[in-house]
FIKOLZA-1660 file (N, C-alpha, C; in steps of 0.1 Angstrom, whole numbers, plus 5000, padded with zeros to 4 digits):
% residues 91
   i   px   py   pz ch aa at
   1 4982 5149 5190  A  M  N
   1 4982 5150 5175  A  M CA
   1 4994 5143 5169  A  M  C
   2 5006 5144 5177  A  E  N
   2 5018 5137 5172  A  E CA
   2 5016 5122 5172  A  E  C
   3 5009 5117 5182  A  A  N
   3 5007 5103 5183  A  A CA
   3 4999 5098 5171  A  A  C
   4 4989 5105 5168  A  L  N
   4 4980 5101 5156  A  L CA
   4 4989 5101 5143  A  L  C
   5 4997 5111 5142  A  F  N
   5 5006 5112 5130  A  F CA
   5 5015 5100 5130  A  F  C
   6 5021 5096 5141  A  L  N
   6 5030 5084 5141  A  L CA
   6 5022 5071 5138  A  L  C
   7 5010 5070 5143  A  I  N
   7 5002 5058 5141  A  I CA
   7 4999 5057 5126  A  I  C
   8 4995 5068 5120  A  L  N
   8 4992 5068 5105  A  L CA
   8 5005 5065 5097  A  L  C
   9 5016 5072 5101  A  F  N
   9 5028 5070 5094  A  F CA
   9 5033 5056 5094  A  F  C
  10 5033 5050 5105  A  Y  N
  10 5038 5036 5106  A  Y CA
  10 5028 5026 5101  A  Y  C
  11 5015 5030 5101  A  G  N
  11 5005 5022 5095  A  G CA
  11 5006 5021 5080  A  G  C
  12 5009 5032 5074  A  L  N
  12 5012 5032 5060  A  L CA
  12 5024 5024 5056  A  L  C
  13 5034 5025 5065  A  E  N
  13 5047 5018 5062  A  E CA
  13 5044 5003 5063  A  E  C
  14 5037 4999 5073  A  I  N
  14 5034 4984 5075  A  I CA
  14 5025 4979 5063  A  I  C
  15 5016 4988 5059  A  Y  N
  15 5008 4984 5047  A  Y CA
  15 5016 4983 5034  A  Y  C
  16 5026 4991 5033  A  S  N
  16 5036 4990 5022  A  S CA
  16 5043 4976 5022  A  S  C
  17 5047 4972 5034  A  F  N
  17 5054 4959 5035  A  F CA
  17 5044 4948 5032  A  F  C
  18 5032 4950 5036  A  A  N
  18 5022 4939 5033  A  A CA
  18 5020 4938 5018  A  A  C
  19 5020 4949 5011  A  L  N
  19 5019 4949 4997  A  L CA
  19 5030 4942 4990  A  L  C
  20 5042 4945 4995  A  I  N
  20 5054 4938 4990  A  I CA
  20 5054 4923 4992  A  I  C
  21 5050 4919 5004  A  I  N
  21 5049 4905 5007  A  I CA
  21 5039 4898 4998  A  I  C
  22 5028 4905 4996  A  Y  N
  22 5017 4899 4988  A  Y CA
  22 5022 4898 4973  A  Y  C
  23 5030 4907 4969  A  I  N
  23 5035 4906 4955  A  I CA
  23 5045 4895 4954  A  I  C
  24 5054 4893 4964  A  F  N
  24 5063 4882 4963  A  F CA
  24 5057 4869 4965  A  F  C
  25 5045 4868 4971  A  M  N
  25 5038 4855 4973  A  M CA
  25 5033 4850 4959  A  M  C
  26 5032 4858 4949  A  S  N
  26 5028 4853 4936  A  S CA
  26 5039 4845 4929  A  S  C
  27 5051 4845 4934  A  W  N
  27 5062 4837 4929  A  W CA
  27 5062 4823 4934  A  W  C
  28 5055 4821 4945  A  F  N
  28 5054 4807 4951  A  F CA
  28 5041 4801 4949  A  F  C
  29 5040 4789 4942  A  P  N
  29 5027 4783 4940  A  P CA
  29 5020 4780 4953  A  P  C
  30 5007 4783 4953  A  G  N
  30 4999 4780 4964  A  G CA
  30 5001 4789 4976  A  G  C
  31 5009 4799 4976  A  A  N
  31 5012 4807 4987  A  A CA
  31 5000 4816 4990  A  A  C
  32 4993 4821 4979  A  R  N
  32 4982 4830 4981  A  R CA
  32 4969 4822 4985  A  R  C
  33 4969 4809 4984  A  E  N
  33 4958 4801 4989  A  E CA
  33 4959 4798 5004  A  E  C
  34 4970 4801 5010  A  S  N
  34 4971 4798 5024  A  S CA
  34 4963 4808 5032  A  S  C
  35 4962 4806 5045  A  A  N
  35 4954 4815 5054  A  A CA
  35 4961 4829 5054  A  A  C
  36 4974 4829 5055  A  F  N
  36 4981 4842 5055  A  F CA
  36 4979 4849 5041  A  F  C
  37 4980 4841 5030  A  G  N
  37 4978 4847 5017  A  G CA
  37 4964 4853 5015  A  G  C
  38 4954 4846 5020  A  S  N
  38 4940 4851 5019  A  S CA
  38 4938 4863 5027  A  S  C
  39 4945 4864 5039  A  F  N
  39 4944 4876 5047  A  F CA
  39 4950 4888 5040  A  F  C
  40 4962 4886 5034  A  L  N
  40 4968 4896 5027  A  L CA
  40 4960 4901 5015  A  L  C
  41 4954 4891 5008  A  A  N
  41 4945 4894 4997  A  A CA
  41 4934 4903 5001  A  A  C
  42 4928 4900 5012  A  K  N
  42 4916 4908 5017  A  K CA
  42 4920 4922 5020  A  K  C
  43 4932 4924 5025  A  I  N
  43 4936 4938 5028  A  I CA
  43 4943 4946 5017  A  I  C
  44 4948 4939 5007  A  T  N
  44 4956 4946 4997  A  T CA
  44 4949 4947 4984  A  T  C
  45 4940 4937 4980  A  E  N
  45 4934 4937 4967  A  E CA
  45 4924 4949 4965  A  E  C
  46 4917 4954 4976  A  P  N
  46 4909 4966 4973  A  P CA
  46 4917 4978 4970  A  P  C
  47 4929 4979 4975  A  Y  N
  47 4938 4990 4972  A  Y CA
  47 4944 4989 4958  A  Y  C
  48 4948 4977 4955  A  L  N
  48 4954 4974 4942  A  L CA
  48 4945 4975 4930  A  L  C
  49 4932 4972 4932  A  E  N
  49 4923 4971 4921  A  E CA
  49 4922 4984 4913  A  E  C
  50 4921 4996 4918  A  P  N
  50 4920 5008 4910  A  P CA
  50 4933 5010 4902  A  P  C
  51 4945 5006 4907  A  F  N
  51 4957 5008 4900  A  F CA
  51 4958 4998 4888  A  F  C
  52 4952 4986 4890  A  R  N
  52 4952 4976 4879  A  R CA
  52 4943 4981 4867  A  R  C
  53 4933 4989 4871  A  K  N
  53 4924 4994 4860  A  K CA
  53 4931 5006 4852  A  K  C
  54 4940 5013 4859  A  I  N
  54 4947 5024 4853  A  I CA
  54 4960 5020 4845  A  I  C
  55 4968 5012 4852  A  V  N
  55 4981 5008 4846  A  V CA
  55 4980 4995 4839  A  V  C
  56 4981 4994 4826  A  P  N
  56 4980 4982 4819  A  P CA
  56 4992 4973 4821  A  P  C
  57 4991 4960 4821  A  P  N
  57 5002 4951 4823  A  P CA
  57 5011 4951 4810  A  P  C
  58 5024 4950 4812  A  L  N
  58 5033 4949 4801  A  L CA
  58 5037 4934 4799  A  L  C
  59 5030 4928 4790  A  G  N
  59 5031 4913 4788  A  G CA
  59 5026 4906 4800  A  G  C
  60 5035 4899 4806  A  M  N
  60 5031 4891 4819  A  M CA
  60 5035 4899 4831  A  M  C
  61 5040 4911 4830  A  I  N
  61 5045 4919 4842  A  I CA
  61 5034 4929 4845  A  I  C
  62 5030 4928 4858  A  D  N
  62 5020 4938 4863  A  D CA
  62 5027 4949 4870  A  D  C
  63 5027 4961 4865  A  L  N
  63 5034 4972 4871  A  L CA
  63 5025 4980 4881  A  L  C
  64 5013 4977 4882  A  S  N
  64 5004 4984 4891  A  S CA
  64 5007 4983 4905  A  S  C
  65 5012 4972 4911  A  P  N
  65 5017 4972 4925  A  P CA
  65 5028 4982 4927  A  P  C
  66 5037 4983 4918  A  I  N
  66 5048 4993 4919  A  I CA
  66 5043 5007 4920  A  I  C
  67 5034 5010 4912  A  V  N
  67 5028 5024 4912  A  V CA
  67 5020 5026 4925  A  V  C
  68 5013 5015 4930  A  A  N
  68 5006 5016 4942  A  A CA
  68 5015 5019 4954  A  A  C
  69 5027 5012 4954  A  I  N
  69 5036 5014 4965  A  I CA
  69 5042 5028 4964  A  I  C
  70 5045 5033 4952  A  F  N
  70 5050 5047 4951  A  F CA
  70 5040 5057 4956  A  F  C
  71 5027 5055 4953  A  V  N
  71 5016 5064 4958  A  V CA
  71 5016 5063 4974  A  V  C
  72 5017 5052 4980  A  L  N
  72 5018 5051 4994  A  L CA
  72 5030 5058 5000  A  L  C
  73 5041 5056 4993  A  Y  N
  73 5054 5063 4997  A  Y CA
  73 5052 5078 4997  A  Y  C
  74 5047 5084 4986  A  F  N
  74 5045 5098 4985  A  F CA
  74 5034 5103 4995  A  F  C
  75 5024 5095 4998  A  A  N
  75 5014 5099 5008  A  A CA
  75 5020 5099 5022  A  A  C
  76 5029 5089 5024  A  R  N
  76 5035 5089 5038  A  R CA
  76 5046 5100 5039  A  R  C
  77 5054 5102 5028  A  A  N
  77 5065 5112 5029  A  A CA
  77 5061 5126 5028  A  A  C
  78 5050 5129 5020  A  Y  N
  78 5047 5143 5017  A  Y CA
  78 5033 5146 5021  A  Y  C
  79 5023 5138 5018  A  G  N
  79 5009 5141 5020  A  G CA
  79 5006 5141 5035  A  G  C
  80 5010 5131 5042  A  L  N
  80 5007 5131 5056  A  L CA
  80 5013 5142 5064  A  L  C
  81 5026 5146 5062  A  P  N
  81 5031 5157 5069  A  P CA
  81 5024 5170 5065  A  P  C
  82 5021 5172 5053  A  A  N
  82 5014 5184 5048  A  A CA
  82 5000 5185 5054  A  A  C
  83 4993 5174 5055  A  L  N
  83 4980 5173 5061  A  L CA
  83 4981 5177 5076  A  L  C
  84 4990 5172 5083  A  F  N
  84 4991 5175 5098  A  F CA
  84 4997 5189 5100  A  F  C
  85 5005 5194 5091  A  D  N
  85 5009 5208 5092  A  D CA
  85 4997 5217 5091  A  D  C
  86 4988 5214 5081  A  L  N
  86 4976 5221 5079  A  L CA
  86 4967 5221 5091  A  L  C
  87 4965 5209 5096  A  L  N
  87 4957 5207 5108  A  L CA
  87 4963 5214 5120  A  L  C
  88 4976 5213 5122  A  Y  N
  88 4982 5220 5133  A  Y CA
  88 4980 5235 5133  A  Y  C
  89 4981 5241 5121  A  N  N
  89 4980 5255 5119  A  N CA
  89 4965 5259 5120  A  N  C
  90 4956 5250 5117  A  W  N
  90 4942 5253 5118  A  W CA
  90 4937 5253 5132  A  W  C
  91 4942 5244 5140  A  F  N
  91 4938 5244 5155  A  F CA
  91 4947 5253 5162  A  F  C
% end
């Protein structure tokens, strides 16, 4: 059970870093059109899309990725441990 927790915990952390890298790629022209940029788009855009519908952009600044990263942080820091505590007490 602990191994599954660690896999999910570090998986969420790696996904957070993938989001950050994808966000920074928007500063470099053509970076998102590369093979690595398309791969990151395929794995991050489905997660970012609901946040873009909820959080409106402020001028040219899109704050939805910041909100998405905070949600991942809280899921990793609080949600995942609470879920595994519940599962541990249930079994």
